[in-house]
C-alpha positions in Angstrom: -25.0 -65.7 98.0 -22.9 -66.7 101.7 -19.8 -68.4 101.4 -19.1 -71.4 103.2 -17.9 -70.7 106.7 -16.7 -73.1 109.4 -18.8 -73.5 112.3 -19.3 -72.7 115.0 -19.7 -69.6 113.4 -20.3 -67.3 116.8 -18.3 -68.8 120.3 -19.1 -67.0 123.1 -17.2 -68.0 125.9 -17.2 -67.0 129.7 -17.8 -63.7 129.2 -18.2 -61.8 132.0 -19.3 -57.7 132.4 -19.6 -55.4 135.4 -20.5 -52.2 135.7 -19.1 -50.4 139.0 -20.1 -53.0 141.3 -23.0 -54.0 139.3 -22.4 -57.6 137.4 -24.4 -58.0 134.5 -23.3 -60.8 133.0 -21.1 -63.9 134.6 -19.4 -66.2 132.3 -21.9 -66.2 129.8 -20.9 -69.3 126.8 -23.1 -70.4 123.7 -22.1 -71.1 120.2 -24.3 -70.4 117.5 -23.9 -72.4 114.4 -24.7 -70.4 110.4 -28.5 -70.2 110.6 -28.8 -70.7 113.9 -31.6 -67.6 115.0 -31.2 -67.2 119.2 -33.4 -65.1 121.2 -31.6 -63.3 124.0 -34.2 -62.9 126.7 -34.4 -61.8 130.6 -35.7 -59.1 132.6 -34.7 -55.0 132.0 -31.6 -54.5 133.0 -30.0 -58.1 132.8 -27.6 -57.0 130.0 -29.1 -58.4 127.0 -27.9 -55.0 124.9 -24.5 -55.5 126.8 -24.2 -58.5 125.3 -24.5 -57.7 121.8 -22.3 -55.1 121.9 -19.5 -57.1 123.2 -20.5 -59.3 120.3 -20.2 -56.7 118.0 -16.8 -55.1 119.1 -18.1 -52.2 120.7 -17.7 -52.9 123.9 -14.8 -54.8 125.5 -15.6 -57.7 128.3 -14.2 -57.9 131.5 -13.1 -61.9 131.1 -13.5 -64.1 128.5 -13.6 -64.1 124.7 -15.9 -63.7 121.6 -14.5 -66.0 118.7 -15.6 -65.1 115.0 -14.2 -66.6 111.8 -11.5 -65.1 109.9 -13.8 -62.6 107.0 -17.3 -63.3 108.6 -19.4 -60.0 108.4 -21.2 -58.6 111.3 -24.0 -56.2 111.2 -25.2 -54.5 114.6 -28.9 -52.9 114.8 -28.8 -50.6 117.7 -31.8 -49.2 119.1 -30.0 -46.3 119.9 -30.7 -44.2 116.8 -27.6 -42.9 115.2 -25.5 -40.0 116.6 -23.7 -38.7 113.5 -26.5 -37.1 111.2 -24.6 -34.7 109.7 -23.5 -33.7 106.1 -25.6 -37.5 105.1 -29.0 -38.3 103.5 -30.9 -41.2 104.4 -29.8 -43.0 101.9 -26.5 -42.4 102.2 -27.0 -43.6 105.7 -28.6 -47.0 104.8 -25.9 -47.6 101.8 -23.4 -47.8 104.1 -24.2 -51.2 105.0 -23.1 -51.9 101.3 -20.0 -50.0 101.5 -18.1 -53.5 100.4 -20.4 -54.1 97.5 -20.2 -50.5 96.7 -16.5 -50.7 96.8 -15.8 -54.0 95.2 -18.1 -52.9 92.4 -16.2 -50.0 91.4 -13.1 -52.3 91.5 -14.2 -54.4 89.1 -15.3 -51.8 86.5 -11.3 -50.5 86.8 -10.3 -54.0 86.4 -12.4 -54.9 83.4 -11.3 -51.5 82.0 -7.7 -52.1 82.4 -8.2 -56.2 81.2 -10.2 -54.8 78.4 -6.9 -52.6 77.2 -4.6 -55.5 77.2 -3.7 -55.9 81.0 -4.0 -59.6 81.6 -1.1 -59.8 84.2 -1.3 -62.7 87.3 -1.8 -60.1 89.5 -4.8 -57.9 87.7 -6.6 -61.7 87.3 -6.2 -62.3 91.2 -7.2 -58.9 91.7 -10.6 -59.5 90.1 -11.2 -62.8 91.4 -10.9 -61.1 94.9 -13.3 -58.2 94.0 -15.7 -60.5 92.6 -15.8 -62.9 95.6 -16.2 -59.8 97.9 -19.2 -58.7 95.5 -20.8 -61.7 95.2 -20.3 -62.5 99.4 -21.9 -58.9 100.0 -25.3 -59.4 98.0 -24.0 -59.4 94.3 -25.0 -57.0 91.5 -28.6 -56.9 92.4 -27.2 -54.7 95.8 -29.3 -51.6 94.6 -32.7 -53.4 94.1 -32.4 -55.2 97.7 -31.7 -51.8 99.2 -35.1 -50.3 98.0 -36.7 -53.3 99.0 -35.5 -53.0 102.3 -36.4 -49.8 102.7 -39.7 -50.0 101.5 -40.4 -52.9 103.7 -39.7 -50.8 106.4 -42.0 -48.3 105.8 -39.4 -46.0 104.8 -40.9 -43.5 101.5 -39.0 -43.7 98.5 -39.5 -39.6 98.2 -37.8 -39.2 101.8 -34.8 -40.9 100.6 -33.1 -38.0 99.5 -33.9 -35.9 102.7 -30.8 -35.3 105.1 -30.5 -37.2 108.5 -31.3 -34.1 110.7 -34.4 -34.0 109.6 -35.7 -37.2 110.7 -37.1 -38.0 114.1 -35.4 -40.7 116.6 -38.0 -43.2 115.5 -37.3 -42.6 111.7 -33.5 -43.0 112.4 -34.0 -46.1 114.5 -35.4 -47.7 111.7 -32.8 -46.4 109.1 -30.5 -48.1 111.4 -32.3 -51.3 111.0 -32.2 -51.0 107.3 -28.4 -50.5 106.8 -27.6 -53.6 109.3 -30.2 -55.4 107.0 -28.7 -54.3 103.6 -25.2 -55.5 104.1 -26.5 -59.1 104.1 -24.2 -60.1 106.9 -23.4 -64.0 107.8 -23.8 -62.7 111.7 -27.2 -60.1 112.1 -27.1 -58.7 115.7 -30.6 -57.2 116.4 -31.3 -55.1 119.5 -35.2 -54.8 119.6 -35.7 -54.6 115.7 -39.4 -54.2 116.0 -39.0 -50.7 117.7 -40.9 -48.0 115.8 -41.9 -50.5 113.0 -46.0 -51.3 112.6 -47.6 -54.9 112.1 -47.0 -54.6 108.1 -43.6 -53.9 108.5 -42.4 -56.6 111.2 -44.4 -59.0 109.2 -41.9 -58.2 106.4 -39.0 -58.1 108.6 -39.8 -62.1 110.2 -39.7 -62.4 106.1 -36.8 -61.1 105.1 -35.0 -62.6 108.2 -36.1 -66.1 107.3 -34.9 -65.4 103.8 -31.5 -63.8 104.4 -30.7 -67.4 106.2 -27.9 -65.6 108.4 -27.2 -66.3 111.7 -29.0 -64.0 113.9 -28.8 -63.2 117.9 -31.7 -60.7 118.9 -33.1 -59.1 121.8 -36.9 -58.3 121.5 -39.7 -58.2 123.7 -41.9 -59.3 121.1 -43.5 -62.6 121.3 -45.2 -62.9 118.1 -41.8 -62.1 116.1 -39.9 -63.9 118.5 -42.0 -66.9 117.8 -41.6 -66.4 114.1 -37.5 -65.9 114.3 -36.3 -67.8 117.1 -35.0 -71.6 116.7 -33.1 -71.1 120.2 -33.0 -68.7 123.4 -30.6 -67.7 125.6 -31.7 -66.5 129.2 -29.9 -64.1 131.1 -30.8 -63.7 135.0 -28.5 -62.6 137.5 -25.7 -62.2 134.9 -25.6 -66.1 134.2 -27.2 -67.4 130.7 -28.8 -70.5 130.3 -29.1 -71.9 126.4 -32.9 -73.4 125.8 -32.3 -75.2 122.2 -35.6 -75.0 120.8 -38.3 -72.3 119.8 -39.9 -69.2 121.9 -43.3 -70.8 122.8 -41.2 -74.2 123.9 -39.2 -72.3 125.8 -41.8 -70.7 127.7 -43.5 -74.1 128.7 -40.2 -75.7 129.7 -39.3 -73.0 131.7 -42.8 -72.8 133.8 -42.3 -76.3 134.3 -38.3 -75.9 135.8 -39.7 -73.3 137.9 -42.7 -75.5 139.1 -39.7 -78.3 139.9 -37.4 -75.4 141.1 -39.5 -74.1 143.6 -40.5 -77.4 144.9 -37.3 -78.5 145.2 -36.9 -75.5 147.6 -40.1 -76.3 149.7 -38.5 -79.7 150.0 -35.3 -78.3 151.2 -36.6 -75.7 153.4 -38.8 -78.5 155.2 -35.7 -80.6 155.8 -33.7 -77.6 157.0 -36.4 -76.6 159.8 -36.9 -80.4 160.6 -32.7 -80.7 161.3 -32.7 -77.1 163.5 -35.4 -78.3 165.4 -33.7 -81.7 166.4 -30.6 -79.2 167.0 -32.1 -77.4 169.2 -33.8 -79.4 171.1 -31.2 -81.9 171.8 -27.6 -80.3 171.2 -27.3 -80.5 174.9 -28.9 -83.3 176.1 -28.7 -86.8 175.9 -28.8 -86.9 171.9 -26.1 -84.3 171.6 -23.7 -86.8 169.6 -26.9 -86.8 166.9 -27.5 -83.4 167.5 -23.7 -82.8 165.9 -24.4 -85.2 163.1 -27.3 -83.2 162.3 -25.4 -79.8 162.7 -22.8 -80.6 160.0 -25.7 -82.3 158.0 -27.3 -78.7 157.8 -24.1 -77.2 157.0 -23.2 -79.2 153.8 -27.1 -78.5 152.5 -27.0 -76.4 149.4 -29.7 -73.7 149.9 -31.4 -73.4 146.2 -31.2 -70.3 144.3 -34.6 -69.1 143.4 -34.6 -67.3 139.5 -35.4 -63.9 139.9 -37.0 -63.5 136.9 -39.9 -65.2 137.8 -41.0 -61.9 139.9 -42.9 -60.0 137.3 -45.9 -57.7 137.6 -49.0 -59.4 139.6 -51.7 -56.8 139.8 -55.1 -56.7 139.2 -58.1 -53.6 138.5 -60.2 -52.9 141.4 -64.2 -53.3 140.9 -65.4 -50.7 139.0 -69.0 -48.3 138.5 -71.0 -49.3 135.7 -71.0 -47.2 133.3 -74.1 -46.2 130.6 -74.6 -49.1 127.2 -72.8 -46.9 125.1 -69.5 -45.9 126.5 -67.7 -44.1 122.9 -69.6 -43.2 119.8 -68.2 -41.1 116.5 -70.8 -40.3 113.6 -69.3 -39.0 110.5 -65.9 -38.4 112.0 -63.3 -36.9 109.9 -60.1 -37.0 111.2 -56.8 -34.5 109.7 -53.5 -33.6 110.6 -53.0 -29.9 109.1 -54.1 -30.4 105.1 -54.2 -34.3 105.5 -57.2 -36.1 105.8 -56.2 -39.5 107.8 -59.6 -41.0 108.3 -63.2 -39.8 106.4 -66.5 -40.5 107.6 -66.3 -42.7 110.0 -69.0 -44.0 112.2 -68.2 -46.0 115.6 -70.1 -47.0 118.6 -68.3 -49.1 121.2 -70.4 -50.5 124.1 -70.0 -51.2 127.7 -67.8 -54.4 127.7 -65.9 -54.4 124.8 -62.7 -54.3 124.3 -61.5 -52.7 121.0 -57.9 -52.9 119.2 -57.4 -49.9 116.7 -54.9 -51.2 114.3 -53.1 -50.1 111.0 -49.7 -48.8 109.9 -47.7 -46.1 110.9 -48.8 -42.9 109.9 -52.4 -44.1 109.0 -53.5 -41.9 112.3 -54.4 -44.7 114.9 -53.3 -42.2 118.4 -55.2 -39.3 116.3 -58.4 -41.1 116.2 -57.9 -42.2 119.7 -56.9 -38.7 120.8 -60.2 -37.7 118.7 -62.3 -40.1 120.5 -61.7 -38.7 123.9 -62.0 -35.3 123.4 -58.3 -34.4 123.5 -58.6 -32.9 119.9 -61.7 -31.7 118.2 -62.3 -34.0 114.8 -62.4 -32.1 111.4 -65.9 -33.0 110.9 -68.6 -34.8 112.4 -69.3 -35.4 116.3 -68.0 -37.6 118.9 -69.4 -38.4 122.5 -68.8 -40.1 125.7 -71.5 -41.9 127.4 -73.0 -41.4 130.4 -71.5 -42.3 133.8 -68.3 -43.1 131.7 -65.0 -42.6 134.2 -62.4 -42.6 131.5 -58.5 -43.1 132.2 -55.6 -42.6 129.4 -52.3 -44.5 128.9 -50.3 -42.2 126.7 -47.5 -43.8 124.7 -45.6 -40.7 125.2 -44.5 -40.2 128.7 -47.1 -38.7 131.2 -45.9 -35.0 132.8 -45.0 -36.4 136.3 -42.5 -34.4 138.5 -38.8 -36.0 138.4 -38.3 -34.8 142.0 -40.6 -36.9 143.6 -40.3 -40.3 144.8 -42.2 -43.1 143.5 -44.5 -43.3 146.6 -45.0 -39.7 146.7 -46.0 -39.7 143.2 -48.5 -41.8 143.9 -49.8 -40.4 146.8 -50.3 -37.1 144.8 -51.9 -38.4 142.0 -54.5 -40.8 143.8 -56.6 -40.7 147.2 -54.5 -43.8 148.7 -53.2 -44.3 151.8 -49.4 -44.4 151.9 -50.0 -48.0 153.0 -51.8 -48.7 150.3 -49.9 -47.1 147.5 -46.5 -48.9 148.8 -48.6 -52.3 148.9 -49.8 -51.0 145.1 -46.5 -50.0 144.0 -45.1 -53.8 145.4 -47.1 -55.1 142.7 -45.6 -53.3 140.3 -42.0 -54.5 141.4 -41.5 -51.5 143.5 -41.1 -53.3 146.6 -39.7 -51.7 149.8 -36.8 -48.6 149.1 -37.2 -49.2 145.4 -40.4 -46.8 146.0 -38.4 -44.3 147.4 -36.4 -43.7 143.8 -36.6 -40.6 142.3 -38.9 -40.5 139.6 -36.0 -38.7 137.3 -33.8 -41.9 137.8 -36.3 -44.2 136.4 -35.4 -45.9 133.0 -38.1 -45.7 130.1 -39.5 -49.0 131.4 -39.6 -48.1 135.5 -41.6 -45.2 134.0 -44.0 -47.0 132.3 -44.5 -49.5 135.4 -45.2 -46.0 137.0 -48.3 -44.9 134.8 -49.8 -48.4 135.1 -49.8 -48.0 138.4 -51.1 -44.7 138.4 -54.0 -46.1 135.7 -54.9 -49.0 137.9 -55.1 -46.5 141.1 -57.7 -44.4 139.6 -60.6 -47.5 139.3 -61.5 -45.7 135.8 -64.7 -47.5 133.8 -62.9 -47.4 130.7 -59.2 -47.7 129.7 -57.9 -45.9 126.7 -54.0 -47.4 125.8 -51.9 -46.2 123.3 -49.1 -48.5 122.8 -49.3 -50.0 126.6 -46.3 -52.4 126.5 -43.3 -50.2 124.8 -40.8 -51.0 127.3 -42.2 -53.5 128.9 -40.8 -57.2 129.0 -42.6 -60.6 128.0 -43.0 -61.2 132.0 -45.0 -58.0 132.6 -46.6 -58.1 129.1 -48.1 -61.3 130.0 -49.1 -59.9 133.3 -50.8 -56.9 131.6 -53.0 -59.6 129.5 -53.9 -61.3 132.5 -55.3 -58.2 134.4 -57.1 -57.0 131.4 -58.7 -60.3 130.6 -59.9 -60.0 134.6 -61.0 -56.0 134.2 -64.4 -55.3 134.2 -64.5 -52.1 132.0 -64.3 -51.2 128.8 -61.0 -50.9 126.8 -60.0 -49.3 123.8 -56.4 -49.8 122.9 -53.7 -48.8 120.2 -50.9 -51.9 119.8 -48.3 -53.0 117.3 -48.2 -56.1 120.1 -50.3 -58.9 118.2 -49.9 -61.2 121.4 -51.4 -58.7 123.3 -54.5 -57.9 120.5 -54.8 -61.7 120.4 -55.3 -62.1 124.2 -57.6 -58.9 124.6 -59.5 -57.4 121.7 -62.8 -58.7 121.0 -63.3 -56.3 118.1 -60.6 -54.7 115.7 -60.9 -51.1 114.0 -58.6 -51.2 111.3 -57.3 -48.2 109.6 -57.5 -49.0 105.6 -57.2 -46.8 103.1 -58.9 -43.8 105.2 -61.8 -45.6 106.2 -62.1 -47.7 109.5 -63.1 -51.4 109.3 -64.6 -53.2 111.9 -64.3 -56.9 112.4 -65.0 -59.5 115.7 -62.3 -60.7 117.1 -58.4 -60.4 117.8 -55.2 -60.3 115.3 -55.7 -63.9 114.6 -59.1 -63.5 113.2 -58.3 -60.0 111.6 -55.7 -61.8 109.1 -58.0 -64.6 108.1 -60.6 -61.9 107.5 -58.2 -60.4 105.3 -57.1 -63.3 103.5 -60.8 -64.4 102.9 -61.5 -61.2 101.3 -58.1 -61.3 99.4 -59.5 -65.0 98.0 -62.8 -63.5 97.2 -61.4 -61.1 95.3 -58.7 -62.7 93.5 -59.4 -64.9 89.8 -57.6 -68.2 89.8 -54.3 -67.8 89.1 -52.2 -68.9 85.9 -49.2 -70.6 85.8 -47.4 -68.2 83.8 -48.3 -64.9 85.1 -45.2 -64.1 87.0 -41.7 -64.4 86.2 -40.1 -68.0 86.5 -38.0 -68.9 89.4 -34.5 -68.1 89.4 -32.2 -70.3 87.6 -29.9 -72.7 90.3 -26.8 -71.1 91.4 -23.5 -71.7 89.6 -20.0 -70.0 90.3 -19.5 -67.2 89.2 -23.6 -66.3 89.4 -24.9 -64.2 92.0 -28.2 -64.6 93.7 -30.8 -62.4 92.0 -33.5 -61.1 94.2 -36.6 -62.8 93.1 -40.0 -61.7 94.0 -41.6 -64.2 96.5 -45.3 -65.0 96.7 -45.9 -62.4 99.8 -44.2 -59.9 97.5 -45.3 -61.0 93.8 -48.9 -60.7 93.1 -50.1 -61.8 89.6 -50.8 -59.7 87.0 -54.1 -61.5 85.4 -56.5 -59.1 86.9 -54.4 -56.0 86.3 -56.3 -53.4 83.8 -54.9 -50.9 81.5 -51.5 -49.4 80.9 -50.2 -50.5 84.3 -51.2 -53.8 83.8 -49.6 -54.1 80.6 -46.5 -52.7 81.8 -46.3 -55.5 84.4 -46.9 -58.1 81.9 -44.1 -56.6 79.8 -41.5 -56.2 82.6 -42.0 -59.8 83.1 -41.0 -61.0 79.9 -38.0 -58.5 80.0 -37.0 -60.3 83.2 -37.4 -63.8 81.7 -35.4 -62.7 78.8 -32.5 -61.4 80.7 -32.5 -64.4 83.0 -31.8 -66.5 79.5 -29.1 -64.3 78.5 -27.4 -64.4 82.3 -27.7 -68.1 82.0 -26.1 -68.5 78.5 -23.3 -66.4 79.8 -22.8 -68.2 82.8 -22.9 -71.2 80.7 -20.0 -69.9 78.5 -18.1 -68.9 81.7 -18.0 -72.0 82.9 -16.6 -73.9 79.7 -12.6 -74.5 80.2 -11.5 -73.1 76.9 -13.1 -69.7 77.7 -11.7 -70.0 81.3 -8.3 -69.8 79.5 -8.7 -66.7 77.5 -8.3 -64.0 79.6 -9.9 -61.6 76.9 -13.2 -63.4 76.3 -13.5 -64.0 79.7 -13.1 -60.5 80.9 -15.8 -59.9 78.3 -18.1 -62.3 79.4 -17.4 -61.1 83.1 -18.1 -57.3 82.1 -21.6 -58.5 80.2 -22.6 -60.9 83.1 -22.5 -58.0 85.3 -24.5 -55.7 83.4 -27.0 -58.4 82.9 -27.2 -58.9 86.8 -27.3 -55.1 87.4 -30.4 -55.0 84.3 -32.0 -57.4 86.0 -32.2 -56.1 89.4 -33.4 -53.0 88.4 -36.2 -54.6 86.1 -37.4 -56.1 89.4 -37.4 -52.7 91.0 -39.5 -51.7 88.3 -41.5 -54.6 88.3 -42.2 -53.9 92.1 -43.4 -50.8 91.2 -45.6 -51.8 88.3 -47.2 -54.2 90.4 -48.3 -52.2 93.3 -49.6 -49.1 90.7 -51.5 -51.9 88.7 -53.0 -53.0 92.1 -52.2 -57.2 91.1 
């Protein structure tokens, strides 16, 4: 699909950027080759998003340069939702990512009509070749099927594609922005927090899609599972400077920890040497050994003071001891949960006991937050009953900002909401990265991540024995997420949490409650155990696969053939277990796809014949036939996906 492009694909050379007196990036340099996937990491505010926007050309650097090969296609997914929403549907907005393909397709149709009318001049033939190359580079004739696959993979229902942008929430618009970037099939894909507003199912689909696309990727994310799955290299930003680590995320974490440990030991040795020399100078500068003291003073001036990596600073806190609750902490019997006329969960029975750590999981819209609020009494169930146990002191951490007064300072907020003294409040805030004067900032001036840290500080200060979390890691960087995991691991009370952070679920949960088709399924263990249980259930339910139950693998590409989007193992369940008309439709479509692909291969063989290449009329006819066959295959594949889903195979 993609053309052969020169190496490197992206070259960033000594890029610097400041905002006022604050230096964000200082002489950042790196290169990316086709297929590389570079994760840009660092604490909040280190310039990660700024770097992406400079690469995309949306923001000018103060110094340095960004080089891209001529003709390279670049797409940016910005975590900010689109600002211009009037006058377009969601489908039109997403399709803007395929503007080149749409324009090239229209130009080809016009050129083919001219050729069929006898216009075979060199200008027409050259324009035809250019338009065909543009279309192939943009994804080929199957772009509509690819667009539908992307929107479905990201959890955007087909029924909402025709809705105007103005009716969508900020999170839904952000998903549409991601879809628009993906459908472009760029050579260079820039992703800023792409998993925000995605459930786990959509995040896993995105991981597979990026790997399949094979483009160069520069991404910013705090999702450690996602980084581990995607990144082939890591660019660390700290205090404006950058360091490139040429390996995956987990190894980066290990190597960086070793480097920080070595750095700390070197700093201790240097500090000890400085102290020894200073003592000598102080003692002998005016005595009989003044010459030696002068020599030591000169040596002191030459010693380089090692810089301590600021990003080593992260949340460091623990929950205080808590009073014991009764054995049963939360329970629900025959509970149904509904929003309006829509029932989300039916007839659920739940018992959560003292000391358990329970993760509630499920796709977006399944009712996780609604269930959480029902269990803790913030909303009534539509049927059944819920109860909170004896001596349970509950603290709820909402994914939405608490109603905190913006005119208060951070420290005054802690004092107003807790029984801590001012000294205790400042000590607590220091552990949450609000030391000294930072604790005197107004709440209204805090970023999203800073407000989340303040909410965590309030939660810790209350000393509750039941913690209920709704997406606690949103807006937290990787180090802060790991600090939260450590604190929760040492916490003596009971935890119930909703999260899309698979690493957090694995680190904390002893049990999962999965919302699946309106039912609540309990399983022991964390995220990895949940995946294994689901895989075991699928294996037990599926009959042995037959070799001829799905469309054949696609033919090898040969010019001018475009890549045909094939069902992959994860996308194409086999038709063996299908029953009734839906199952028959799956098999009919598979037969149709085989036939169309055979015809496509035949046309492709003819196009490669030198004699045909000299016959402009014949080659034009074959080109039009080739184009129609590819579009037929694309639509057949889209129908196949729908039919397979309906058949439950």
